C-alpha positions as CSV (number, residue, x, y, z in Angstrom):
1,M,-156.4,-87.9,170.4
2,P,-157.2,-91.3,168.9
3,V,-154.5,-92.4,166.4
4,T,-155.8,-93.9,163.1
5,T,-154.2,-95.1,159.9
6,S,-156.3,-92.7,157.9
7,T,-154.6,-89.6,156.4
8,S,-157.9,-87.9,155.6
9,T,-157.7,-84.2,154.9
10,S,-161.4,-83.8,154.0
11,A,-162.2,-81.5,156.9
12,A,-162.1,-77.9,155.8
13,P,-159.9,-75.6,157.8
14,V,-161.9,-73.7,160.4
15,P,-160.6,-70.4,161.8
16,V,-159.6,-70.7,165.4
17,K,-162.2,-69.0,167.6
18,E,-160.9,-66.1,169.7
19,Q,-161.1,-67.1,173.4
20,A,-160.5,-64.5,176.1
21,L,-157.6,-64.8,178.4
22,P,-158.0,-64.2,182.1
23,L,-158.2,-60.4,183.0
24,H,-154.8,-60.3,184.7
25,I,-153.1,-62.0,181.7
26,R,-154.7,-59.5,179.3
27,I,-153.5,-56.5,181.5
28,I,-150.0,-57.8,181.6
29,S,-150.1,-58.6,177.8
30,S,-151.3,-55.0,177.1
31,L,-148.5,-53.5,179.1
32,V,-145.9,-55.6,177.4
33,Q,-147.4,-54.7,174.0
34,L,-147.1,-50.9,174.9
35,Y,-143.4,-51.5,175.6
36,H,-143.1,-53.4,172.3
37,E,-144.6,-50.5,170.4
38,S,-142.3,-48.0,172.1
39,L,-139.3,-50.1,171.1
40,G,-140.6,-50.1,167.5
41,R,-141.0,-46.3,167.4
42,K,-137.5,-45.8,168.8
43,A,-136.0,-48.2,166.3
44,V,-137.7,-46.4,163.3
45,E,-136.8,-43.0,164.6
46,S,-133.1,-44.0,164.9
47,S,-133.0,-45.9,161.6
48,T,-131.5,-44.7,158.4
49,K,-133.9,-44.7,155.4
50,G,-132.8,-46.9,152.6
51,V,-130.3,-48.9,154.7
52,T,-130.5,-52.7,154.7
53,V,-130.4,-54.6,158.0
54,E,-127.0,-56.0,157.1
55,A,-125.5,-52.7,158.0
56,S,-126.8,-52.6,161.5
57,V,-127.1,-56.2,162.8
58,D,-124.4,-58.5,164.0
59,F,-124.1,-61.5,161.6
60,S,-120.9,-62.9,163.1
61,K,-122.8,-65.8,164.8
62,I,-125.2,-68.4,163.4
63,R,-128.7,-67.1,163.6
64,Y,-130.4,-70.1,161.9
65,S,-129.0,-73.6,162.0
66,Q,-132.0,-74.8,160.0
67,V,-134.2,-73.1,157.4
68,W,-137.6,-72.1,158.6
69,E,-139.3,-71.7,155.3
70,D,-141.4,-74.4,153.8
71,T,-139.4,-76.2,151.1
72,R,-142.5,-77.7,149.4
73,L,-144.1,-74.3,148.9
74,L,-140.8,-72.9,147.5
75,R,-140.3,-75.7,145.0
76,Q,-143.9,-75.5,143.9
77,G,-143.7,-71.8,143.6
78,L,-140.5,-71.6,141.6
79,R,-141.5,-74.5,139.4
80,L,-138.0,-74.7,138.1
81,K,-137.2,-76.3,134.7
82,P,-134.1,-78.5,134.5
83,Q,-130.8,-76.6,134.1
84,S,-132.3,-73.4,135.6
85,R,-130.1,-70.9,137.4
86,V,-131.4,-69.8,140.8
87,L,-130.5,-67.1,143.3
88,S,-131.3,-68.3,146.8
89,I,-130.7,-66.7,150.2
90,A,-128.3,-69.1,151.8
91,S,-129.4,-69.1,155.5
92,A,-128.6,-72.6,156.7
93,G,-128.5,-74.0,153.2
94,D,-131.3,-76.5,153.4
95,N,-133.6,-75.0,150.8
96,A,-130.7,-74.2,148.5
97,F,-129.7,-77.9,148.6
98,S,-133.3,-79.0,148.0
99,L,-133.5,-77.0,144.7
100,L,-130.9,-79.4,143.3
101,L,-133.6,-82.0,143.3
102,D,-135.2,-80.0,140.5
103,D,-132.0,-80.3,138.5
104,A,-130.9,-76.7,138.8
105,R,-127.8,-76.0,136.8
106,E,-126.5,-73.6,139.5
107,V,-127.8,-72.4,142.8
108,V,-126.1,-69.2,143.9
109,A,-126.5,-69.2,147.7
110,I,-125.9,-65.7,148.8
111,D,-125.7,-64.3,152.3
112,F,-124.2,-61.4,154.1
113,S,-123.3,-63.5,157.1
114,P,-119.9,-65.3,157.1
115,A,-121.2,-67.6,159.9
116,Q,-124.2,-68.7,157.8
117,L,-122.0,-69.4,154.8
118,A,-119.6,-71.4,157.0
119,L,-122.5,-73.5,158.0
120,C,-123.5,-74.0,154.4
121,A,-119.9,-74.9,153.5
122,L,-119.8,-77.5,156.3
123,K,-123.0,-79.2,155.1
124,I,-121.6,-79.2,151.5
125,A,-118.4,-80.8,152.7
126,A,-120.5,-83.3,154.7
127,Y,-122.5,-84.2,151.6
128,K,-119.3,-84.9,149.7
129,T,-117.6,-87.1,152.4
130,L,-120.3,-88.8,154.5
131,E,-122.8,-91.5,154.1
132,Y,-126.4,-90.6,154.8
133,E,-126.4,-91.9,158.4
134,E,-123.1,-90.1,159.2
135,F,-124.5,-86.9,157.7
136,T,-127.5,-86.9,160.0
137,Q,-125.4,-87.8,163.0
138,L,-122.9,-85.0,162.3
139,L,-125.8,-82.5,162.3
140,G,-127.2,-83.9,165.5
141,F,-130.3,-85.8,164.4
142,E,-131.2,-88.8,166.4
143,F,-133.1,-91.2,164.0
144,D,-134.2,-94.3,165.9
145,G,-132.8,-92.7,169.1
146,K,-129.2,-93.1,167.9
147,D,-126.7,-90.5,169.1
148,I,-122.9,-90.9,168.5
149,G,-122.1,-88.3,171.2
150,A,-120.3,-85.0,171.2
151,E,-116.8,-86.4,170.6
152,G,-118.2,-88.8,167.9
153,R,-119.4,-85.8,166.0
154,V,-116.1,-84.0,166.3
155,R,-114.3,-87.1,165.0
156,L,-116.6,-87.2,162.0
157,Y,-115.7,-83.6,161.3
158,E,-111.9,-83.9,161.9
159,D,-111.4,-87.2,160.1
160,K,-113.8,-86.9,157.1
161,V,-115.4,-83.5,156.7
162,R,-112.6,-81.1,157.5
163,P,-110.3,-82.2,154.5
164,A,-113.2,-81.3,152.1
165,L,-113.5,-77.7,153.5
166,T,-111.1,-76.2,151.0
167,N,-112.0,-72.6,151.9
168,E,-109.5,-71.6,154.7
169,E,-111.9,-69.1,156.3
170,Y,-114.7,-71.7,156.7
171,R,-112.3,-74.4,157.9
172,T,-110.8,-72.0,160.5
173,Y,-114.3,-71.1,161.6
174,W,-115.1,-74.7,162.5
175,D,-111.7,-75.4,163.9
176,E,-112.2,-72.6,166.3
177,N,-115.9,-73.5,167.1
178,L,-115.8,-77.3,167.7
179,D,-118.2,-76.8,170.6
180,L,-120.9,-76.0,168.0
181,I,-120.5,-79.4,166.5
182,R,-120.3,-81.0,170.0
183,N,-123.6,-79.3,170.9
184,K,-125.4,-80.6,167.7
185,I,-125.5,-78.3,164.8
186,I,-129.3,-78.4,164.5
187,H,-129.6,-76.6,167.9
188,I,-126.9,-73.9,167.6
189,G,-128.7,-71.1,165.8
190,R,-130.1,-68.2,167.7
191,L,-133.6,-69.0,166.6
192,E,-133.3,-72.7,167.5
193,K,-132.0,-71.8,171.0
194,F,-135.1,-69.6,171.3
195,F,-137.3,-72.5,170.5
196,G,-135.4,-74.5,173.0
197,L,-136.2,-72.0,175.8
198,Y,-139.9,-72.3,174.8
199,R,-139.7,-76.0,174.9
200,K,-137.9,-76.1,178.3
201,Y,-139.6,-73.4,180.3
202,I,-143.0,-72.5,178.7
203,M,-144.5,-75.6,177.2
204,P,-144.3,-77.7,180.4
205,L,-146.5,-75.1,182.1
206,A,-149.4,-76.0,179.7
207,H,-148.8,-79.6,178.5
208,Y,-147.1,-82.9,179.5
209,K,-144.7,-84.4,177.0
210,S,-147.2,-87.2,176.6
211,T,-149.9,-84.7,175.5
212,T,-147.4,-83.2,172.9
213,R,-146.6,-86.7,171.7
214,T,-150.3,-87.5,171.3
215,L,-150.7,-84.4,169.1
216,L,-147.8,-85.3,167.0
217,D,-148.9,-88.9,166.5
218,G,-152.2,-87.9,164.9
219,Q,-153.0,-89.1,161.4
220,D,-156.5,-87.6,160.9
221,L,-157.3,-83.9,160.4
222,A,-160.7,-84.0,162.0
223,Q,-159.3,-85.7,165.1
224,Q,-156.5,-83.2,165.2
225,A,-158.9,-80.2,165.2
226,K,-160.9,-81.9,167.9
227,F,-157.8,-82.5,170.0
228,F,-156.8,-78.9,169.6
229,D,-160.2,-77.5,170.6
230,S,-160.7,-79.8,173.6
231,I,-157.2,-80.4,175.0
232,W,-154.5,-78.3,173.5
233,N,-156.0,-74.8,173.4
234,T,-156.0,-74.0,177.1
235,W,-155.6,-70.5,178.4
236,V,-152.3,-71.4,180.0
237,W,-151.0,-72.5,176.5
238,R,-152.4,-69.3,174.9
239,A,-150.9,-67.0,177.5
240,G,-147.5,-68.7,177.4
241,A,-147.4,-68.6,173.6
242,R,-148.6,-65.0,173.3
243,T,-146.1,-63.7,175.8
244,F,-143.1,-65.8,174.8
245,F,-143.5,-65.1,171.1
246,G,-144.1,-61.4,171.7
247,Q,-141.8,-58.8,170.2
248,M,-139.7,-58.3,173.3
249,S,-138.6,-61.9,173.8
250,L,-138.6,-62.8,170.1
251,G,-136.6,-59.7,169.3
252,H,-134.0,-60.0,172.1
253,L,-133.7,-63.8,172.2
254,G,-134.8,-65.2,168.8
255,R,-134.2,-62.7,166.1
256,D,-133.0,-59.1,166.6
257,P,-134.7,-55.9,167.6
258,K,-133.6,-54.3,164.3
259,F,-135.7,-56.8,162.4
260,F,-138.8,-55.2,163.8
261,E,-138.3,-51.6,162.6
262,H,-141.2,-51.8,160.1
263,V,-143.5,-53.9,162.2
264,R,-146.9,-52.4,163.1
265,L,-148.9,-55.1,164.9
266,D,-149.1,-57.0,168.2
267,V,-146.5,-59.6,167.4
268,G,-147.6,-62.0,170.2
269,A,-151.2,-61.9,169.3
270,F,-150.5,-62.3,165.6
271,L,-148.2,-65.3,166.2
272,L,-150.6,-66.9,168.7
273,G,-153.3,-66.8,166.0
274,K,-151.1,-68.2,163.3
275,I,-149.7,-71.0,165.5
276,S,-153.2,-71.9,166.7
277,N,-154.5,-72.1,163.1
278,G,-151.5,-74.3,162.1
279,V,-151.8,-76.7,165.0
280,R,-155.5,-77.1,164.4
281,N,-155.8,-77.1,160.6
282,I,-152.5,-78.2,159.0
283,P,-151.7,-81.9,159.0
284,I,-149.4,-82.5,161.9
285,W,-148.2,-85.9,160.6
286,D,-146.5,-84.0,157.7
287,N,-144.9,-81.2,159.8
288,Y,-141.3,-81.6,160.8
289,Y,-141.2,-77.9,161.7
290,A,-143.8,-78.5,164.5
291,E,-142.0,-81.7,165.6
292,Y,-138.8,-79.8,166.1
293,V,-140.3,-76.8,168.0
294,F,-142.3,-79.1,170.3
295,T,-139.7,-81.9,170.8
296,G,-136.3,-80.6,169.8
297,Q,-135.8,-83.3,167.1
298,Q,-136.9,-84.2,163.6
299,A,-137.0,-88.0,163.8
300,G,-138.9,-88.7,160.6
301,K,-142.1,-89.4,162.4
302,N,-143.7,-86.2,161.1
303,S,-142.0,-86.2,157.6
304,L,-138.6,-84.7,156.9
305,P,-137.3,-81.7,155.0
306,D,-136.4,-82.6,151.4
307,Y,-132.6,-82.2,151.9
308,L,-132.8,-84.8,154.8
309,V,-134.9,-87.5,153.1
310,K,-132.8,-90.6,152.6
311,E,-134.0,-91.2,149.1
312,N,-132.9,-87.7,148.0
313,Y,-129.4,-87.9,149.5
314,E,-127.5,-89.4,146.6
315,T,-129.1,-87.0,144.1
316,I,-128.2,-83.9,146.1
317,R,-124.7,-85.4,146.8
318,A,-124.1,-85.9,143.1
319,R,-125.1,-82.3,142.3
320,I,-123.7,-80.5,145.4
321,D,-121.0,-78.8,143.4
322,R,-123.7,-76.8,141.6
323,V,-124.2,-74.7,144.8
324,K,-122.1,-71.6,144.7
325,L,-121.6,-69.7,148.0
326,I,-121.4,-65.9,147.7
327,R,-120.9,-63.5,150.5
328,A,-122.4,-60.2,149.4
329,D,-125.1,-57.6,149.9
330,V,-127.9,-59.0,147.7
331,L,-128.8,-55.7,146.1
332,K,-125.2,-54.8,145.3
333,Y,-124.7,-58.3,143.9
334,L,-127.7,-58.0,141.6
335,Q,-126.6,-54.6,140.4
336,S,-123.1,-55.9,139.6
337,E,-121.8,-57.4,136.3
338,E,-120.9,-60.7,137.9
339,S,-124.4,-61.8,138.9
340,G,-125.7,-62.8,135.5
341,E,-129.3,-63.8,134.8
342,F,-131.5,-65.9,137.0
343,D,-134.5,-68.2,136.2
344,G,-135.8,-68.1,139.8
345,Y,-135.4,-66.3,143.1
346,N,-135.7,-67.7,146.6
347,L,-135.6,-64.5,148.7
348,S,-136.6,-65.8,152.2
349,D,-138.1,-62.9,154.1
350,I,-135.5,-60.2,153.4
351,F,-138.0,-57.6,152.4
352,E,-139.3,-57.6,156.0
353,W,-136.3,-55.5,157.0
354,M,-136.5,-52.7,154.5
355,D,-138.6,-49.6,153.8
356,E,-140.9,-49.5,150.7
357,G,-138.5,-47.4,148.7
358,L,-135.7,-49.9,149.1
359,F,-138.1,-52.8,148.4
360,K,-139.1,-51.2,145.0
361,T,-135.4,-50.8,144.2
362,F,-134.8,-54.5,144.9
363,L,-137.7,-55.6,142.7
364,T,-136.4,-53.5,139.8
365,A,-132.9,-55.1,140.2
366,I,-134.5,-58.5,140.4
367,H,-136.5,-57.8,137.2
368,N,-133.4,-56.6,135.4
369,K,-131.5,-59.8,136.1
370,G,-134.4,-62.2,135.8
371,T,-135.2,-64.2,132.6
372,K,-138.7,-64.1,131.1
373,D,-141.3,-65.9,133.3
374,A,-138.8,-66.3,136.1
375,R,-140.5,-66.8,139.4
376,I,-139.8,-64.7,142.5
377,C,-140.7,-66.3,145.8
378,Y,-140.5,-64.8,149.3
379,W,-142.2,-64.7,152.6
380,N,-143.9,-61.9,154.6
381,L,-143.7,-62.4,158.3
382,F,-145.0,-59.3,160.1
383,V,-144.6,-56.7,157.3
384,P,-146.8,-56.9,154.2
385,R,-144.6,-56.6,151.1
386,E,-145.8,-57.4,147.6
387,R,-145.2,-56.0,144.1
388,P,-146.5,-52.4,144.1
389,E,-149.0,-51.4,141.4
390,E,-146.5,-49.1,139.7
391,L,-144.4,-52.2,138.8
392,K,-147.2,-54.2,137.4
393,E,-145.8,-54.0,133.8
394,L,-142.6,-55.6,135.1
395,I,-143.8,-58.2,137.5
396,R,-147.1,-60.1,137.8
397,S,-148.5,-61.0,141.2
398,E,-149.7,-64.6,141.3
399,V,-152.4,-63.9,143.9
400,E,-154.3,-67.1,143.7
401,L,-151.2,-69.3,143.9
402,S,-150.0,-67.2,146.9
403,D,-153.3,-67.6,148.6
404,A,-153.4,-71.4,148.2
405,A,-149.8,-71.8,149.2
406,T,-150.1,-69.6,152.3
407,A,-153.0,-71.7,153.5
408,K,-150.7,-74.8,153.5
409,D,-147.6,-73.3,155.0
410,R,-146.2,-75.8,157.6
411,T,-144.1,-73.2,159.3
412,Y,-147.3,-71.6,160.7
413,F,-146.0,-68.2,161.6
414,Y,-145.7,-66.4,158.2
415,R,-148.3,-63.9,157.2
416,R,-148.0,-64.8,153.5
417,F,-146.0,-66.7,150.9
418,V,-145.6,-64.5,147.9
419,I,-145.2,-65.8,144.3
420,E,-144.6,-63.4,141.5
421,T,-143.6,-63.8,137.8
422,I,-141.2,-61.6,135.8
423,L,-142.7,-60.1,132.6
424,K,-140.5,-59.5,129.6
425,A,-141.1,-59.4,125.9
């Protein structure tokens, strides 16, 4: 793909045309999908209605070492005013930290997983004690090809970061898991390891590294679409992506089978369609998510997440004490006295894991603890969840805003980014 200095986005997104896979690939894919569906039926039959996924999934290990939800969409959707108070799913912390750039008074970063909270605590301590370059090196980023090595990362932790980990549980976690730091924090999550398997074993079947680099080096949307159509979108790439990102491999290697209890679609085909549309129609030069999946790094060549931008570092650092880590079930926390009121909600894709009855209970609790005009933002992955009609007097669906944001989602794979507004007198 020719590389130009233009950043034109004038070409309208064009849906990716369905192209048939070879017959033997389609047969294998159909058999795999039948197995996927049987797994889903068994999961639903064995599940307990009204029970959140926290009760049945192992959260003792880090599942996400990076946040895979588009920060830009979140910040635009929440449109926080200075001194707002926000409830955010903690995950790996990246989006919670980014909300400090909007001068949030407090970001309550909540998670059921002690491992995810330990990761957030490590990053908070790193903000407090490290300079920007050291911060990126500790996490395992290799800007300009620089890598301080496994023991260099451990020294940074032991000499500078560890003393700032005042919570004994989090400090003990990292003392007992130094290999996670040695192996680069950005790679240690279950999902990141899953992407690593794709990068190592599946992508080379379809494309050379030089082809991938040419894609990522593009600066023109029309040329990007042409490159996708003529070079990238081969049947080998489609077959590999559809199979690897199917429910069986994604469930057992990337997420968890329990996360698919309410899924009613061909996961592999759905994700192939979403990824194809993203690679073709969303500016690649501004997509650090794609850069990581395809190369294993975020080197700044395809933009950077807000929490990692050098110009943002001192602002986040100065406000990092505004992030409050809470380990709790989100619904129970919202129904408790201690939660207080919130001016915005970043809820990740937590509704993916629950039935419609529990979803409605959640929305009611969110409304009760939300201030007037507070925004609720969350993602749908495979399961469609949006404010039901019966709650329209409490919450307004921002359909047009959601449509526009979803079309620009740089993470590719989400079905929908949902924006809703709390209504109160």
